[in-house]
N, C-alpha and C positions, 0 to 999 in steps of 0.2 A: 218942858223943853230943856234939852241938855245945854249946859253953858259952854262957851267957846273954850274955856280952859280944860274942861273935861274931854272935849273932842280932841284937843291937842295931845292930851295924855294917851288917849286911845290910839292915835296915829303913831305916836312914838313906840307903842308896843308892837306894831306890825313889823314883820321881818323885811318885807319888800315894799316899804312905804314909798320908795322913790320910783317904783314902776307903775305904769298904768295898766289897766286890764288887758289891752292888746299885747303888751310886752310879756305879761304873765302867761297868756295863752301860748304865745310863740315858744317860750321857754319850756312849758310843759310838753309841747309837741316834740321839741328837740330831745328832751329827756326820754320821752317814750321811744323815739327812734334809737337812741343810744342803748336803751335797755334791750330792745329787740335785737340790735346788732350784737350786743354782748352775749345774749342767749344763743344766737347762731354760732358765734365763735366758740362758746363753751361746748356746743354740740359737736362741732368739728373736732375740737380737742379730744372730746370723749371718743369719737370714732377713731381718731388716730391712736388713742390709747388702747382701744379695743383691738385694733390691728396689731399694735405692738405686743399685746398680750397673746394674740394668736401666734405671732412669730415666736414669742417666748415659749409657748406651749409646744409648738412644732419643733423648735431647736432642742428643747429639753428632752424630747423623745427621740429626735433624729440621731443625736450624738451616740447614744448607746446602740441604736438600731444599726448604724453604719459601722461603728468601730467596736461594738461589744462582742461578747461571747455568744455562741449560738443559743445557749440556754436563755440568756437575757432576751435575745430576739424573740424566741418562741413565747416566753412569758409575756412580753409586751404585745405580741400579736394576738394571743388568745385572751388577753385582758381587755385592752382598750384601744391600742394604737391604730390598727387598720380601720375599724369603723369610724374613728375620729377623722383620720385622714380622708376617707371617702366622703364623709360629711363635709369636710372643708373644701372638697372639689366644687361644691355648690356655693361657696362663699362669693360675695359680691366684689371681693378684692382679688384682682388677678395675681398680685404678689403672694397672697395666701394660697391661692390655687396652685401656683407654680411650686411653692415649697412642698405642698401636699403631694403633688405629682412626683417630685424628686424623691421624697421619702418612700412613697409606694413603689417606685421603681427599684430602689435599693432593697426593699423588703422582698419583692417578687423575685429579684435576681439572686437571693441568698441561697435558696435550695428549692427542690420540687415541692416540698410540703408548704413552704411559705407562698410559693406561686399559686398553688391550688387554693390556699386559704384566702388569698387576696381575690381570686376569681369568685370563690363561693360567697364572699362578702358583697358581691355585686358592684365591682368597680366599673365595669364596662358601660352600663347605662349612664352613670354620672360622668364618665370620661367623655362620652359622646356629646354631652350638653355643654362642655366647657368652650370658652372662646377659642377661635381658630389659632390665635397665637399660642395659647396654652396647649392646644391639641397638637401643634407642631412639636412642641417640646416634650410631649408625652409619648412620642413614637418609640422611644427607647423602652418605655414601660410596656407598651404593646409587644415589642420584640421580646422582652423578658417573659411576658405572659404566655408566649407561644413557643418558647425554646424548649425542645425536648418533649413536647406534648405527644402522647400516643394513645391516651384514653379515648374511647369512641364517643363519649358524651361531652367532650370538650366543646364549649360554646364558640363555634367558628364564626357564625354569621355576624354577631355584634362586632367582632374584630374586623371583619371584612368591611362593614359599614364605615368604620373609622379609617381604615387603611385606604379605601377607595377615595376618600376626601384628601388624605395626605399625599396621594400620588399626583395631585395637581399643585403641590407646593413648588415654590421657586427656589427653595433651599436644597442644594445638592445633598447635604448630609441627611436631611429629612427624607428625601427620596431614597437614598441608599438604605436607611434604616427600615423604611416601609417595604422595600423590596426584600430585605432580609426577613422581615416578619412574614411576608407572603411565602417565601421559600420554606420557612418553618411550617406554615399551615399546609403547604402542598406536600410536605414530607410525612405522609400518613396513609391511611386507608383510602381506597378508591373513592369512597363516598365523600371524603373531605376534599380530595382533588377536584371532584366534580362540582362541589359547592364553590370552590374558588373560581372555577371556570364559569359557572352560572352567575357569579356575582358581577361579571362584566369587566373585571380588572385587566383581562388579557389585552384588550384593545389599547388601553392606556399604556400598558407595559411595552407593547409593540411601538407605540408612538415615542416612548422614551428611548427605546433602542435605536430608532431611526434618527433621533436627534443627536445621538452620540457618534463619535468617530468609530469606524468599523471595528478596529482591533479592540478599542476600549469597550464597545458594546458587547462584543463576544466575551471579553474577560469578565464583564459584569455578570453575564449569564453563568459562566463557569464558577465564579466566586459564590454565587447564590445556590450552588449545588443543583442546578436546574436539569442537568443531563439525565439523571434517573427519572425525572418527571417527563422529559421529552421522550425517553424510551417508552414510557407508559402510554403517552399520547400517540405515539406512532402505531400503536395497536388499537386505537380507538375505533369503534364501529362507525363513527361519523367521519365521512370522507373529508369534510371541510377542516375538521380538527387535525386529521392526519396530514393533510396538505400543508397547513400552517406550521405544524411541527417539522415537516421536511424542510420548509423554507427557513425556519430558525436554525436548523442543523446546517443548512447550506451556508448561512452567514458565519457560523463558527468554523466550518472547514475552509472558508475563505481566509481565515486568519493565519497565524504562524504555526510552525510545526508542533510546538508544545500543545496548542489548542487542538490540532488534528489528533494528536496522541490521546488527549483527554476523551475525544469522541470514540477512538478505538478502545480505550480502556473501559468505556461505558457500554461496550458491546452493542453499539448502535448500528454499525455498518451491516451486519447480517440482516437486520430488520429492513434497512434501507434497500438492500439488494432484493429482498423479497417483495418489497413495495414496487421496485422497478420492474419486476416480472409480472405482478398480478393486479396492481391497483388501477384505479381509473387514470386516464391519460393525464389529467391536470395534476394529479399527485405524482405520477411517474416523472413528469417534467421537473418538479422540485427535487425529487430524489436524484435525478440525473445531475442536476446542478451541484448537489452536495458531493457526489462522487467525483465529478470532474474537478471541482475546486480542490478536493483532497489530492488528486493526481497532479494538480498544477503546483501546489505548494508543499507537498509531502516529501519525506525522505525516500530514498530507494526502498528501504525496508517497509515503509508504510504503503508504498505503491504495490510492492510484492504481496503485502497482506491483502489488499483489495483483490488482486488477481487470484490469490488462493481462495477467496470467497466466491469465485466464479462471477466476478463483476463484468467480464468481457461480453458474455453472451447477451444479457439484457441490454447492455449498451449498444451492441450491434443491432439488436431488434429495433431500436429507435431510429436507425438509419433509413427505414422505409416509410416513416410517417410523413404526413403532408406539411408538418410544421417545420419550416426551414431553419428557424432559430434553434429549436431543440435538436435538430439533426446536426447543426454546427456544434452545439454543446457536446453531443455524444462523440463527434469526430475529434474534438479537442481532447476529450478524455482518453480516447484510443490512441491519439497521437502521443500523448504524454507517456502512456504505457510503452508504446513502440520505441520512443526515444530512450527510455530506460533499457529496453532490450538491446538497442544498438550499442549502448555503453557497455553492457555486459558482454556482448559479442566481441567488442574490441579488447576488453580486459581478459577474456578467456582465450582469445586468439583463434576462436573457431570461425568467426565471421558469420555466424548464424544467429539471427535474432530469435530468441526462444519464444517470443510472444506472437510472431507472425503466424505460426501454425495454429495457435489458439484462436486467433481472429479469423483465419481462413476456415477453420472448422466451424466456428460459430456463424459465419456469414456466408460461406461458400455455397451452402445448400438452400439458400433462400430463393423464393420465386423471382425476386427482383435482383438477382445477382449481377445484372448488367449495371446496377448503380454501384460501381466499385469505388471505394475510397482510395485516393492516390495522393501522395505528397507532391505539392508544387514546390520544386526546388528553389524557385526564385522568391516565393512568398513565405515559405516555411510553414504552410498550412495545408489541410486536406482540401481537395476539390473533387467534383464528380466527373468521372470519365465514363461515358455511355458505352464506348466501344471496347474497353479493355476488361480483362478478367478481374475477379474479385481481389486478388492479392498482388497484382502487378503494380509496381511503383512504390512498394514499401521498403525501398532502399534508402535509409536515412543517413 
């Protein structure tokens, strides 16, 4: 049996001789918690450091890409940079994704070769998988990827998938860039134009136009170089597409004189007048609106241009249809032409309206000539007179 003195010696050799077993257990648990907490903090610091390294890697490549010589850009492209940036689009850190998007946009916008290389490296699938906030910021990249594209094998569909999502953004700048990108995609072969139509983006584009002020919405269309596309759509074999194209043109011709001139310069009115003569009635109605709007806001020379295209005859043909609204639209257009003729008669001193004879020739031989348009002097608009001849009352 050990002596009491020996026991006291052993007790003095313990580090925690003043603590009981329960206190010792509690302290061990606290130390374990602190160790686990420290480990988590170290992991967070490691992640932050890794993010910082990604930033360093991106910035170190971005700077020569953005500000360096073309030779430097090409070397970086074909060596490592583009595949690395595309890989970083899949990063779990949005800040890294954003920096990668920014770098890829600058590379793609440098020249056509750079753009094609970025496309060939497979940027679009990775871009589609990014967070919506990053996707919104990537619209300028998509715009760069589609600028000046003319090759038939350009991958249009993946771009459309991304753009169709961006068209529902609440950011006006994102919407504008998405519309620009769509205009670039539409500026190509018929097959690509049809692909854009088939994607379903046209409905959303119309909604965006309706939500804007009339003059602003028309200017957006003009700024996006949409008139050549509309000219193509006016010749579509699908009547519904032709009708919607006429409706869009009518919104533009309801704008200011510069916008009407843009439609003239795009050679759209000859096609509209042909539609007014031969198309289905629902399409003819929209074409009539487009022409009447142009006569309402156009300059004298612009109205004369419409007359030179023989717009009077098909407008007179609509006076016999059963739709009173479209009859009124046609009458308004003819009235605008006649008012211009009255001004010319006064200026020339002849007293003869040069357009009366044209309307009488176009309208006078119709079966229903008893439905004669006549100006109501009190109201300043055309009314029907059953008992009078076709041209009586055109004294403006």
